C-alpha positions, 0 to 999 in steps of 0.5 A: 356841620359843613363837609368842603369841596374836595377831599384832602389831597395833600403833595397829591394835588400836584399828582393828580395827573397820575390818574390818567393812567387808567383811561376807561372810566366806569360810565360817562360823566354828564357834564350839564349841572342837573346830570352831574348832580345826579351822578354824584347822588348815584356815586355817595348813596352806595357810601352813605349806607342808610343816610339820605342823600338828597338833591337840593339845587344843582351842585348841592346835595344834603346827606343826612345833616351835612350840606355837600357842595359839588362846585369844585368837584364840578369845576374840576371835572370840566378841565379833567374829565378823564380824571373826573370819575376816579376823584369823584369816587375818592369825594365820595368815600370823604364824604362817608368819612365826614358823616362818621367824623360829624358824631365822632369825638374831636381829636385836638391834635387834629385841629388846624388853620388854613387860609381860604378866600373869604368868598369860599367862606361866604359859600359855606356859610350861605349853603349851611344857611339854606339848609337851615343850619344856624352854626357859624364857622370858625374864622378870622380875617387875615386881608382883604379877600383872605381868611384863616380858618380853623378845621379839622384835619383827618386822614381822608378829609378837612372839615371846618370847625364850628361853633358847636365844635367849640362847645364840643372841645370846651374852648374859646374861639382865642383858644381854638386859634391858639391850638391850631397855631401850636399844632401847625408848628408840630406839624411843619418843619421850622420856617427858619430852616424850610425858607431861607432868605431870597436873594435880590432878583430871586424867589423863594418857595415853600412846597413840601406840605398841604398845609405850607400856606398855614404858615401865614396865619403865624404872622410872628414866625415871619419875623426872622425871615423879613429881618434877613431880608433887609425888612422887605417880605412879600409873598403870594399864595397861588395854591394851599401847598404853595407860597412864593416870596421875594425880598424885593418889592420894586414893581417889576418884582412884584409883577414878576412875583404876581406872574409866577404865582398865576402860573403855579395856579394855573397848574393846580386842580385847585388854585388859592389866591393871586393876592400878594402879601407884604409882612409888617410888624403889626400885619400882612398887609394886601399890595394893591 
């Protein structure tokens, strides 16, 4: 199993700056890759208990059977050194939770779908392969550069689901994705209530839940909004909890949508994608 990135922060993604109220860190955080990796080993060993924590390579650890990639946390710390120690502690606690979850039964009600960059998924698979794992993450292509991925949502973390998890659940991949979609619809406010049609020259936004961009995996749910906007619906997904959409597909409007997305991404600790997508009856399509 693969432990992914920074622990889930729901709406707290936009509130990380609140950590700055504590100006003292337990110890200086080394910002070279080797030093940072050793620093995280020291953070994780008390949380891991008897489970061995070992350095595989700079910014990559093994914690028992888990492969832990420190790349996203390292990038966050480079941008926000003041908040780094607190976030590293949260990361270590999330890792400990992931260790417990790896052997725990899977709650079907906690299965979700998320949208992630294809490169991110490839990096997880490559890290798992280096660790000797033969499991495969459960995902499906969405558009070029983006995928829909099945995950397990727990109070402190999100982890990808793989083929071994399918066996535990007794599901096919189709059934897994149907389950994730059903759970999302129970979790999120209906799109018809959350996303009023965007008037010409204006943009709408969805930004109230960590799983807002997961709605993109629910293709047919967007049909009424597209129809209400005269058949034109373009979106961008700058962060996991943020969707911007418009009813205007002129070149100027598309440029404005991209620019607004870039601004949101720059302010987010975990930007998602700069892609602009167009809704069609059959699928989402990438706007070049």
